[in-house]
C-alpha positions in Angstrom: -12.6 71.5 38.3 -9.1 70.5 37.2 -8.9 67.7 39.7 -12.1 66.1 38.7 -11.1 66.3 35.0 -7.8 64.5 36.0 -9.7 61.9 37.8 -11.9 61.2 34.9 -9.1 60.8 32.4 -7.2 58.5 34.6 -10.1 56.2 35.0 -10.8 56.1 31.2 -7.3 55.0 30.4 -7.4 52.5 33.3 -10.4 50.9 31.6 -8.4 51.0 28.5 -5.8 48.7 29.9 -8.2 46.7 32.0 -10.6 45.7 29.2 -8.5 46.3 26.2 -10.7 49.4 25.1 -9.5 52.4 23.1 -11.3 55.4 24.1 -10.7 58.4 21.6 -12.2 61.0 24.0 -10.1 62.9 26.5 -12.5 62.2 29.5 -14.4 59.3 30.9 -17.0 59.2 33.7 -17.4 56.2 36.0 -20.4 55.4 38.1 -20.8 52.8 40.8 -17.6 53.4 42.5 -17.2 51.7 45.9 -16.2 53.4 49.2 -12.7 53.8 50.3 -10.1 52.7 50.0 -10.2 54.3 46.5 -8.7 52.6 43.4 -5.5 53.9 42.0 -5.0 54.0 38.2 -1.9 54.3 36.0 -1.8 56.1 32.7 0.1 55.3 29.7 -0.3 55.8 25.9 0.0 53.2 23.1 1.4 54.1 19.8 -0.3 52.4 16.8 2.9 52.8 14.7 5.1 50.8 17.1 2.8 48.0 18.3 0.0 47.7 16.0 0.7 49.5 12.7 3.0 46.9 11.2 1.4 45.5 8.2 0.8 41.7 8.6 3.0 39.2 6.7 1.8 35.8 5.4 3.3 33.0 7.5 6.1 31.0 5.9 7.0 27.1 5.8 3.6 25.7 6.6 4.1 22.1 7.4 1.7 19.4 8.6 2.0 16.2 10.6 -1.0 14.0 10.4 -2.3 12.0 13.4 -5.3 9.8 14.4 -8.3 12.1 13.5 -6.1 15.2 13.7 -3.4 17.2 12.0 -0.7 19.4 13.8 0.2 22.4 11.7 3.5 24.3 12.2 4.7 27.5 10.4 7.6 29.9 10.5 7.3 33.4 11.7 8.2 36.0 9.1 11.8 37.5 9.6 12.2 40.4 12.0 8.6 40.2 13.3 7.9 40.5 17.0 4.6 39.5 18.6 3.6 42.4 21.1 1.8 41.5 24.1 0.7 43.4 27.3 0.0 41.8 30.6 -2.5 42.9 33.3 -1.7 42.3 37.0 -3.4 42.7 40.5 -1.3 44.4 43.2 -2.7 42.9 46.5 -0.2 44.4 48.8 -1.2 47.9 47.8 -4.9 47.0 47.4 -4.6 48.2 43.7 -7.4 46.5 41.6 -5.7 46.5 38.3 -2.3 47.5 37.0 -1.1 47.4 33.4 2.7 47.1 32.8 5.0 45.4 30.3 6.9 43.5 33.0 5.5 42.0 36.1 5.8 44.3 39.2 6.9 42.9 42.6 4.1 41.5 44.5 1.7 41.4 41.5 -0.1 38.4 40.2 -1.1 38.0 36.5 -4.8 38.7 35.8 -5.0 38.7 32.1 -2.9 39.2 28.9 -3.5 40.7 25.5 -1.8 40.0 22.2 -1.6 42.5 19.3 -1.0 39.9 16.8 -2.5 36.4 16.0 -2.7 33.8 13.2 -5.9 32.6 11.6 -6.3 29.0 10.5 -8.4 28.2 7.3 -9.5 24.7 6.0 -11.1 23.0 2.9 -11.6 19.5 1.7 -11.1 20.6 -1.8 -7.6 21.5 -2.8 -7.8 25.1 -4.2 -11.5 25.2 -3.0 -13.5 27.6 -0.7 -11.7 27.9 2.6 -13.4 28.1 6.0 -11.8 29.8 9.1 -11.4 27.1 11.8 -9.5 28.9 14.5 -6.8 31.4 15.5 -3.7 31.2 17.7 -1.0 33.6 18.8 1.8 30.8 18.5 3.2 29.5 15.4 1.5 26.0 15.6 -2.1 24.6 15.9 -3.7 21.3 16.4 -7.0 20.4 14.7 -8.9 17.5 16.1 -12.2 15.7 15.2 -11.1 15.1 11.5 -12.1 12.1 9.5 -9.3 9.6 8.8 -8.1 8.9 5.3 -9.7 12.3 4.1 -7.7 14.9 2.5 -7.6 18.3 4.2 -6.0 21.5 2.8 -4.8 24.4 5.1 -3.8 28.1 4.8 -2.7 30.4 7.4 -2.8 34.3 7.8 -1.4 36.8 10.1 -3.7 39.4 11.6 -3.1 42.7 13.6 -4.7 46.0 13.9 -3.4 46.9 10.4 -5.5 44.2 9.0 -4.9 40.5 7.7 -2.1 39.3 5.5 -2.4 37.3 2.4 -2.8 33.5 3.0 0.4 31.2 3.3 1.2 28.7 0.6 -1.4 25.8 0.7 -0.5 22.7 2.5 -2.6 19.4 2.4 -2.4 16.2 4.5 -4.5 13.2 5.5 -5.3 12.1 9.0 -3.8 8.6 9.8 -5.9 5.7 11.3 -3.3 5.1 13.9 -4.1 3.5 17.2 -1.3 2.6 19.7 -2.1 0.3 22.4 -1.0 1.1 26.0 -2.3 -2.3 27.3 0.8 -4.6 27.0 3.0 -3.4 29.8 4.5 -6.8 30.5 6.2 -7.6 27.2 9.7 -6.0 26.8 10.6 -7.1 23.2 7.6 -7.9 21.1 9.0 -9.2 17.8 7.0 -11.5 15.5 3.3 -11.2 15.1 0.4 -13.4 13.7 -3.4 -13.1 13.8 -5.7 -16.0 14.2 -9.0 -16.5 12.5 -10.8 -14.9 15.5 -8.9 -11.8 15.1 -6.6 -12.4 18.3 -3.1 -11.0 18.0 -0.3 -13.3 18.9 3.2 -11.8 19.4 6.5 -13.4 20.6 8.4 -11.6 23.4 11.9 -12.9 23.1 13.3 -11.1 26.1 10.9 -13.1 28.3 10.7 -16.3 26.6 7.0 -16.1 26.1 4.1 -15.6 23.8 1.3 -13.1 24.3 -2.3 -13.2 23.0 -4.2 -9.9 22.9 -7.4 -9.0 21.4 -7.6 -6.4 18.7 -7.8 -3.6 21.2 -4.6 -4.6 22.9 -6.1 -6.2 26.0 -3.9 -9.1 27.2 -5.8 -12.5 27.2 -2.9 -14.6 28.0 0.8 -14.9 28.4 2.4 -18.4 27.9 6.0 -19.7 28.3 7.6 -21.2 25.4 11.3 -22.0 24.5 14.4 -19.8 24.9 14.4 -16.6 22.6 11.2 -17.3 20.5 11.9 -15.6 17.1 9.0 -16.5 14.9 5.4 -17.9 15.1 2.7 -19.2 12.6 -0.8 -20.5 13.1 -2.1 -23.5 11.3 -5.7 -23.9 10.1 -6.9 -25.5 13.5 -5.7 -22.5 15.3 -2.6 -24.0 16.8 0.3 -21.8 17.3 3.8 -22.9 16.3 6.8 -21.0 17.8 10.3 -21.3 16.6 12.7 -20.8 19.6 16.1 -19.6 18.4 18.5 -20.2 21.3 17.5 -23.8 22.3 16.6 -25.0 18.8 13.0 -26.2 19.6 9.6 -25.6 18.2 6.7 -25.2 20.8 3.2 -26.0 19.5 0.4 -24.4 21.5 -3.4 -25.1 21.0 -5.7 -22.2 20.6 -6.1 -21.9 24.4 -2.3 -21.4 24.8 -1.6 -24.9 26.3 1.4 -26.5 25.1 0.8 -29.7 23.3 4.3 -30.5 21.8 7.9 -29.5 22.1 10.1 -30.6 19.2 13.9 -30.3 18.8 14.7 -29.6 15.3 18.1 -27.9 14.9 20.1 -24.8 16.0 19.4 -21.0 15.8 16.0 -21.3 14.5 14.9 -18.1 12.5 11.5 -18.5 10.8 8.5 -20.8 10.5 5.6 -21.4 7.9 2.7 -23.7 7.7 1.8 -25.3 4.4 -1.7 -26.4 3.1 -1.4 -29.6 4.7 -0.5 -28.2 8.2 3.0 -29.3 7.9 5.5 -26.9 9.7 8.6 -25.7 7.8 11.3 -24.2 10.0 14.3 -22.4 9.0 17.5 -22.8 11.1 21.0 -21.6 10.7 22.0 -24.4 8.5 19.0 -25.9 6.7 15.2 -26.2 6.7 13.1 -28.9 8.6 9.7 -30.3 7.8 7.5 -31.4 10.6 4.0 -33.3 10.4 1.0 -31.7 12.1 1.7 -34.0 15.0 5.4 -33.0 15.3 6.9 -36.0 13.4 10.1 -35.2 11.4 9.3 -35.5 7.8 12.7 -34.1 6.3 15.7 -32.0 6.9 17.0 -30.2 3.6 20.1 -28.1 2.8 19.1 -25.1 0.9 22.2 -22.7 1.0 24.3 -20.5 3.1 22.6 -18.2 5.7 18.8 -19.0 5.2 16.8 -16.1 6.6 12.9 -16.0 6.1 10.6 -18.4 4.4 7.2 -18.2 2.5 5.1 -20.8 0.7 3.5 -20.3 -2.5 0.0 -21.6 -3.7 1.8 -24.7 -5.2 3.5 -25.6 -2.1 6.9 -24.5 -3.2 9.2 -22.8 -0.5 10.8 -19.5 -1.1 13.8 -18.7 1.3 16.0 -15.8 1.5 19.7 -16.3 1.6 21.2 -13.1 2.8 24.9 -13.8 2.5 24.4 -15.2 -1.1 22.2 -12.2 -1.9 19.8 -14.6 -3.4 16.4 -16.2 -3.0 16.0 -20.1 -3.3 13.1 -22.1 -4.6 12.4 -25.5 -3.0 9.9 -28.0 -4.1 7.6 -29.5 -1.4 9.8 -32.5 -1.5 12.7 -30.6 -0.4 14.5 -30.6 -3.7 16.0 -27.2 -4.8 14.3 -26.1 -7.9 16.3 -22.7 -8.5 18.4 -20.1 -7.1 18.0 -16.5 -8.0 20.3 -13.7 -7.4 18.6 -10.4 -6.3 21.7 -8.1 -6.0 20.7 -7.0 -2.6 20.9 -8.5 0.9 17.4 -10.1 1.3 15.8 -11.1 4.6 12.1 -10.5 4.8 10.0 -12.4 2.1 6.3 -12.6 1.4 4.1 -13.9 -1.4 1.1 -12.1 -3.2 -1.5 -13.0 -5.6 -0.4 -14.7 -8.7 2.6 -16.0 -6.6 4.4 -12.8 -6.9 7.4 -12.9 -4.6 8.4 -9.7 -2.6 11.7 -9.5 -0.8 12.9 -6.8 1.6 16.6 -6.0 1.8 18.1 -5.3 5.3 20.8 -3.0 4.0 19.1 -0.9 1.2 16.1 1.1 0.6 14.8 -1.3 -1.9 12.0 -3.8 -2.1 12.5 -6.5 -4.7 9.5 -8.1 -6.7 9.8 -11.3 -8.6 7.0 -12.4 -10.8 6.6 -16.1 -11.2 4.0 -15.7 -14.1 6.9 -14.2 -16.3 9.3 -17.1 -15.8 10.6 -18.6 -18.9 13.3 -20.6 -17.6 14.5 -21.5 -14.1 18.1 -21.1 -14.6 20.4 -18.2 -13.5 19.0 -14.8 -12.6 15.2 -14.5 -12.1 14.0 -13.2 -15.5 11.4 -10.8 -14.0 13.0 -8.9 -11.2 11.9 -5.4 -10.4 13.3 -3.0 -7.7 11.2 -0.4 -5.9 12.0 2.3 -3.5 10.7 1.9 -0.1 10.4 5.7 0.2 12.9 6.9 2.9 12.8 3.4 4.4 16.3 2.4 5.4 16.3 -1.2 6.7 12.8 -2.6 5.9 12.0 -5.0 9.0 8.4 -6.3 8.2 6.6 -7.1 5.1 3.0 -8.4 4.5 0.6 -8.6 1.5 -3.1 -7.7 1.7 -5.8 -9.5 -0.2 -5.5 -7.3 -3.3 -1.8 -7.5 -3.6 -1.0 -4.3 -2.0 2.6 -4.5 -0.3 2.9 -3.2 3.4 6.4 -2.5 4.5 7.6 -1.3 7.9 10.8 0.8 7.6 12.8 0.5 10.8 15.2 3.4 9.6 12.5 6.0 9.2 10.0 4.6 11.7 7.0 4.5 9.3 5.0 2.0 7.5 4.6 2.5 3.6 2.0 0.9 1.4 2.7 0.2 -2.2 0.3 -1.2 -5.0 1.2 -4.5 -6.7 3.3 -2.4 -9.3 5.4 -0.8 -6.7 3.7 2.6 -6.7 3.4 4.5 -3.5 -0.1 4.5 -2.0 0.5 5.9 1.5 2.9 6.3 4.3 2.0 6.2 8.0 4.4 7.7 10.7 4.6 5.8 13.9 3.6 7.4 17.1 6.3 9.1 19.1 8.9 7.9 16.4 8.6 4.3 17.5 10.8 1.8 15.9 9.0 -0.6 13.5 9.1 -4.3 13.5 7.0 -7.1 11.9 3.6 -6.6 10.2 0.4 -8.6 10.2 -3.1 -7.6 8.7 -6.3 -9.0 10.1 -9.6 -9.8 8.3 -11.0 -6.3 8.7 -7.9 -4.6 6.9 -6.3 -3.5 10.2 -2.5 -3.3 10.0 -0.6 -4.3 13.2 3.0 -3.4 13.6 5.2 -4.5 16.5 7.7 -2.3 18.2 10.5 -4.6 19.3 12.1 -2.2 21.9 9.1 -0.2 23.1 6.9 -2.6 24.9 3.8 -2.3 22.6 2.5 -2.4 19.1 0.5 0.1 16.6 -2.7 -0.6 14.8 -3.5 1.3 11.7 -7.2 0.9 11.6 -9.1 -0.4 8.3 -6.6 0.7 5.7 -5.5 -2.5 4.1 -7.6 -4.1 1.4 -8.7 -7.1 3.2 -6.8 -9.8 5.2 -3.1 -10.7 4.9 -2.7 -12.8 1.8 -1.5 -16.3 2.7 -1.4 -18.6 -0.5 -0.7 -21.7 1.3 -3.3 -21.4 3.9 -7.1 -21.6 3.4 -9.3 -21.1 6.6 -11.7 -24.0 5.9 -9.1 -26.7 5.0 -10.0 -29.9 6.9 -7.2 -29.8 9.6 -7.8 -33.6 10.3 -6.6 -34.5 6.7 -3.5 -36.9 6.5 -0.5 -35.6 4.5 -0.7 -35.7 0.8 1.1 -38.8 -0.5 4.1 -37.5 -2.4 5.4 -39.7 -5.2 2.9 -42.5 -4.6 3.6 -45.6 -6.6 1.3 -46.2 -9.4 1.0 -47.5 -13.0 0.8 -45.0 -15.7 0.6 -45.2 -19.4 0.8 -42.3 -21.9 -0.8 -42.2 -25.3 -0.5 -39.9 -28.3 -4.0 -38.2 -29.0 -3.9 -34.9 -30.9 -2.8 -31.4 -30.9 -3.6 -29.5 -27.6 -5.6 -32.3 -26.0 -8.4 -30.7 -23.9 -11.4 -32.7 -22.7 -12.2 -36.3 -22.5 -15.5 -38.4 -22.6 -15.8 -42.2 -22.5 -18.6 -44.1 -24.4 -20.5 -47.2 -23.2 -17.8 -49.4 -24.9 -15.0 -47.7 -23.1 -13.6 -45.8 -26.0 -12.4 -42.4 -25.4 -13.2 -39.3 -27.2 -10.7 -36.5 -26.9 -11.0 -33.0 -28.1 -8.0 -31.4 -29.8 -8.3 -27.7 -29.3 -5.3 -27.0 -31.5 -6.3 -29.4 -34.4 -10.0 -28.6 -34.8 -10.5 -32.4 -34.4 -11.8 -35.2 -32.1 -9.7 -38.3 -31.6 -11.3 -41.7 -30.8 -9.1 -44.1 -28.8 -9.7 -47.6 -27.7 -9.8 -48.6 -24.0 -6.3 -49.6 -24.4 -5.2 -46.2 -25.9 -4.9 -47.2 -29.6 -6.1 -44.5 -32.0 -9.1 -45.6 -33.8 -9.8 -42.3 -35.8 -9.2 -38.5 -36.0 -12.5 -36.5 -36.9 -12.8 -33.0 -38.0 -15.3 -30.7 -35.9 -15.4 -26.9 -35.4 -12.8 -24.5 -34.5 -11.0 -24.9 -31.3 -13.1 -27.8 -29.8 -13.3 -27.8 -26.0 -16.0 -29.7 -24.2 -17.2 -33.2 -25.1 -20.4 -35.1 -24.0 -22.0 -38.5 -25.1 -25.8 -39.0 -25.3 -27.7 -42.2 -24.8 -27.4 -43.2 -28.4 -23.6 -42.9 -28.4 -23.6 -39.7 -30.4 -20.6 -37.3 -29.5 -21.4 -33.7 -29.0 -18.4 -31.2 -29.2 -18.3 -27.5 -28.1 -16.5 -25.5 -30.6 -15.0 -22.4 -28.7 -13.9 -20.2 -31.7 -16.7 -21.7 -34.0 -19.5 -20.6 -31.8 -21.0 -24.0 -32.6 -21.7 -27.5 -31.5 -20.8 -30.4 -33.7 -22.6 -33.8 -33.3 -20.9 -37.0 -34.6 -22.3 -40.5 -34.6 -20.2 -43.2 -33.0 -18.3 -43.9 -36.2 -17.1 -40.2 -36.2 -19.3 -39.0 -39.0 -20.6 -35.5 -38.6 -24.5 -35.5 -38.2 -24.9 -31.9 -37.8 -23.5 -28.5 -36.6 -25.6 -26.2 -34.6 -25.1 -22.5 -33.7 -25.1 -21.5 -30.0 -23.7 -18.5 -28.2 -20.4 -17.0 -28.2 -17.3 -19.2 -27.2 -19.1 -22.4 -25.8 -16.9 -24.2 -23.5 -18.8 -26.6 -21.2 -21.5 -29.1 -22.4 -23.8 -31.5 -20.6 -26.7 -33.9 -21.5 -29.6 -34.4 -19.4 -31.7 -37.5 -18.9 -34.2 -36.4 -21.6 -31.3 -36.1 -24.2 -31.4 -32.3 -24.2 -27.9 -30.6 -24.7 -26.9 -27.8 -22.3 -24.1 -25.6 -23.6 -22.2 -22.9 -21.3 -21.3 -19.9 -23.5 -18.2 -18.3 -22.1 -18.4 -15.1 -24.3 -22.2 -14.2 -23.9 -23.0 -15.1 -20.2 -25.9 -17.5 -21.0 -26.6 -21.2 -21.3 -28.1 -22.5 -24.5 -30.4 -25.5 -24.5 -30.7 -27.8 -27.6 -33.2 -30.7 -28.1 -31.7 -34.1 -29.2 -32.1 -33.1 -32.8 -29.9 -30.0 -32.3 -32.8 -27.3 -32.5 -32.4 -24.5 -30.1 -35.0 -24.4 -27.2 -33.9 -21.3 -25.4 -31.0 -19.3 -23.9 -30.9 -18.7 -20.2 -28.8 -15.9 -18.5 -26.4 -17.1 -15.7 -23.2 -15.6 -14.3 -20.4 -13.8 -16.0 -18.2 -16.1 -18.3 -19.9 -19.5 -17.6 -17.4 -22.3 -18.2 -18.1 -25.6 -16.5 -21.6 -27.2 -16.6 -23.1 -30.2 -14.7 -26.5 -31.5 -14.1 -27.7 -32.9 -10.8 -30.1 -35.9 -10.2 -33.1 -33.6 -10.3 -32.3 -32.3 -13.6 -31.2 -28.9 -12.2 -28.3 -27.2 -14.4 -25.3 -25.9 -12.5 -22.8 -23.6 -14.0 -19.3 -22.4 -12.9 -19.2 -18.7 -13.7 -15.4 -17.9 -14.3 -15.9 -14.1 -14.6 -18.1 -13.5 -11.6 -16.7 -15.9 -9.0 -19.9 -17.7 -8.8 -22.1 -20.8 -9.5 -25.6 -20.5 -10.9 -28.3 -23.1 -10.5 -31.1 -23.4 -13.1 -34.1 -25.8 -12.7 -34.9 -28.3 -15.6 -36.9 -25.6 -17.6 -34.2 -22.9 -17.3 -35.6 -20.7 -14.4 -32.8 -19.5 -12.2 -32.9 -20.9 -8.7 -30.0 -19.0 -7.3 -26.4 -17.8 -7.7 -23.9 -18.7 -5.0 -20.3 -17.2 -4.4 -17.4 -19.7 -4.6 -13.6 -18.8 -4.9 -11.8 -17.1 -7.6 -12.3 -18.1 -11.3 -14.4 -21.2 -10.9 -13.9 -23.5 -13.9 -14.7 -27.2 -13.6 -17.7 -28.5 -11.8 -19.1 -31.8 -10.7 -21.9 -33.2 -8.5 -21.6 -36.2 -6.0 -24.3 -38.8 -5.0 -25.4 -36.7 -2.1 -26.1 -33.8 -4.4 -23.0 -31.6 -3.2 -21.5 -29.6 -5.8 -17.7 -29.5 -6.2 -16.1 -26.5 -8.0 -12.5 -25.9 -9.1 -11.4 -22.4 -8.3 -8.4 -21.8 -10.5 -7.6 -18.4 -9.0 -7.3 -19.6 -5.5 -5.8 -23.1 -6.0 -8.8 -24.5 -4.1 -11.9 -26.6 -4.4 -15.2 -25.4 -3.1 -17.8 -27.8 -1.9 -21.4 -26.5 -1.8 -24.5 -28.2 -0.5 -27.5 -28.7 -3.0 -28.8 -25.3 -1.6 -25.7 -23.4 -2.5 -24.2 -23.1 1.1 -20.5 -23.5 1.3 -19.6 -26.7 3.0 -15.9 -26.5 2.7 -12.9 -25.2 0.9 -9.8 -27.4 0.3 -6.4 -26.3 -0.8 -4.9 -28.3 -3.8 -2.2 -27.8 -6.2 -1.7 -24.8 -8.8 -4.5 -24.0 -11.0 -7.2 -26.8 -10.6 -9.1 -27.2 -13.9 -11.4 -30.3 -14.2 -13.2 -32.4 -11.6 -14.6 -35.9 -11.7 -16.1 -37.9 -9.0 -15.8 -41.7 -8.8 -18.3 -44.4 -7.7 -16.9 -44.2 -4.1 -17.3 -40.5 -3.9 -13.6 -39.6 -4.2 -12.9 -36.3 -6.0 -10.5 -36.2 -8.7 -8.8 -33.0 -9.9 -6.4 -31.9 -12.6 -4.1 -29.1 -11.9 -2.9 -27.3 -15.0 0.0 -25.5 -13.8 1.2 -28.3 -11.4 1.1 -31.0 -14.1 -0.7 -33.4 -11.8 -3.9 -35.2 -10.8 -5.1 -35.0 -7.1 -7.5 -37.4 -5.4 -9.5 -36.1 -2.5 -11.7 -38.2 -0.2 -15.4 -37.4 0.3 -14.4 -35.1 3.3 -11.9 -33.0 1.1 -8.7 -34.5 2.5 -6.0 -35.0 -0.1 -5.2 -38.8 -0.1 -3.0 -39.0 -3.4 -0.9 -36.9 -5.6 0.1 -38.0 -9.1 2.6 -36.3 -11.2 1.3 -36.7 -14.9 2.0 -34.9 -18.2 2.5 -31.3 -18.7 -0.5 -28.9 -18.2 -3.1 -31.4 -17.2 -6.6 -30.4 -18.1 -9.5 -32.8 -19.2 -10.4 -35.7 -16.9 -12.6 -38.8 -17.0 -12.8 -42.1 -15.2 -13.7 -45.5 -16.9 -15.8 -48.4 -15.8 -12.6 -50.2 -14.6 -11.6 -47.4 -12.3 -8.9 -46.2 -14.6 -8.3 -42.4 -14.4 -7.6 -40.6 -17.6 -6.3 -37.1 -18.1 -5.6 -34.9 -21.1 -2.0 -33.4 -21.2 -2.6 -30.1 -23.2 1.1 -29.2 -23.6 2.3 -32.7 -24.5 -0.7 -33.5 -26.9 -1.2 -36.7 -25.0 -3.4 -38.5 -22.5 -2.3 -40.3 -19.4 -3.9 -43.3 -17.8 -3.7 -44.1 -14.2 -4.6 -47.7 -13.8 -7.2 -49.1 -11.2 -6.6 -46.3 -8.8 -10.2 -45.0 -8.3 -13.1 -46.2 -6.5 -15.0 -47.2 -9.6 -16.5 -45.5 -12.7 -17.2 -41.8 -12.9 -20.4 -40.9 -11.3 -23.0 -39.2 -13.2 -26.2 -38.2 -11.2 -28.4 -38.3 -14.4 -29.0 -41.5 -16.5 -27.1 -42.4 -19.6 -24.9 -39.6 -20.9 -21.3 -39.1 -19.7 -19.6 -35.7 -19.2 -16.5 -35.1 -17.0 -17.4 -32.2 -14.9 -17.4 -29.5 -17.6 -14.3 -30.4 -19.6 
């Protein structure tokens, strides 16, 4: 009987070890035993006080590393804590089925193992919210996959053993990153500069192999093309041609979109950077100067700009901004190559980029600072830049790449910390993205989907951070729909100009049948009448802050009074006939073939129609902040909606026919003989051309802040540019054919019967006359009244 009892006890404890069971009884009965050889069992006891009775302790130092749709959690083990484990073996030589020992016996193989302590992982999407257990582990790290990128997750960890579960660790939160690293670029050894074409292809220079790679956005190589020696920089023009600056042999290689070399041009020594302006001219930085090439590679100029020029960027006015790293300065150069100003930045500048509103951002190679220069706050162009701000790059020693997205957020690749940092336009930190495997960062480019691409110069690949940027890379000098076949703008074209005093803050111009000019004086609450030769005939009071002017078939002058919320009617002698209330802040004014007066009310988002006697017919809703107004040959009324970036079309009885998107802050508007609608987009420094059905036909870059538009009898488009102090002429295809420097702050515009072009110079209180330069008188698609495109 004693023997049987011993056998039962032994078997019970064996099962304890084999299956991890704790049997509180002193006997165990087994059935189903096999024939000899009989199994052999070992007996041991486990003390709960030594292995499982220690109270659990909350883990310490919980840290999180974010990754692509995952996070990696790591925590510290509490001090003086040991993780107990038992291992189970099979002894084949002695035909022992199962053995339980703390150390592996000879000739035994591991069968299973059991831990007496583990860690529980808890997760929530709401910091401080309800947690859910997501898993457990016996180590001090845990990887959680399948998470949503750009979503905040918070975690807590507990220790658990047979004595229970500990309190939770301190909460730690993180956001999975949208990082994707290609492994499909094995042939490039030293990817350096990067640019993205309008089809989303990624172009990169490989300076170690004297070549340029083109890859799709997933990293698949589409082509490898030989260029010059040690290619340093590249840029893409509006036709998709790729221009490459080759450092060591001083040449520029031009490739067409298919990668075929179409030109090689020797321009200087030690080329460093390249940029393309709005006219597809290439500007190249060499070790000593900058060089301008035409789209077909002809040398247009070579200019000395300072010591040690580095990188280059071009603003919306065509001005060049170049970093001078030895001088710790940034130089501004006019499109003519003349230095405008030199600004000390107190750091060693290298990389440079331009954001919306022509804000200049400069990265310093030897500091943790990024420098912001705001042109909008410039009072004088002498000495230090008057609006310089310095922002921390957040652990980013040696920023190597810089790009600005469509909303003005700043992307910086920090070579020293191997991460990419995103700042808002005011320098506040938005996010930081660690590179995979600690790769060294290089240059940055952003595609139209908001994907951010970063080169790794010494690691044979690049990283894509998916969909995190706010739109495509901001390039103020480049508009995708610019007519690439346009000739260069004529800089300093010879012309005859006269300037005449008119009034205070001259605004708009209209010309009557006798050729007399009627000019609204916004600051003088008056209208000035001048003869065709510019002599003042009279100055007549109207309402407060007059803006738009139009003339009806009878020669009566109608003036929109912005602050007076009214329209004043004068006869041809300047006598006030009537003053009529309209909406809030009337700006644009036009008169249809029936003599009805249409007024765009900037402050109330509607158009008011008055009959020829000044009585109100109706108000019609349009877009936000309508400014310019024009009427086509069918009597349809078109408004440029400054606040909603759109154009609204009304039929002759005021029914809305459609609202169409254009560029940013549309202002002036005019209609050509084919019924195409031309709109001045002040916020984008461009002109948008729409068909008569509202489809975008073209977008054409002009100078800074285009305001008014007029179209001559030959179909040429004339534009005043308020901040560039100029008048620009485009042909009917949207190509710039002439550029005239006029008075300061050009605003209103009109063309007389002799083809003279008149502009109102708001800041100078004058009007300028360009003699016999247009293709005939201003074109009006409706009969009789004259109105210069809204202003």
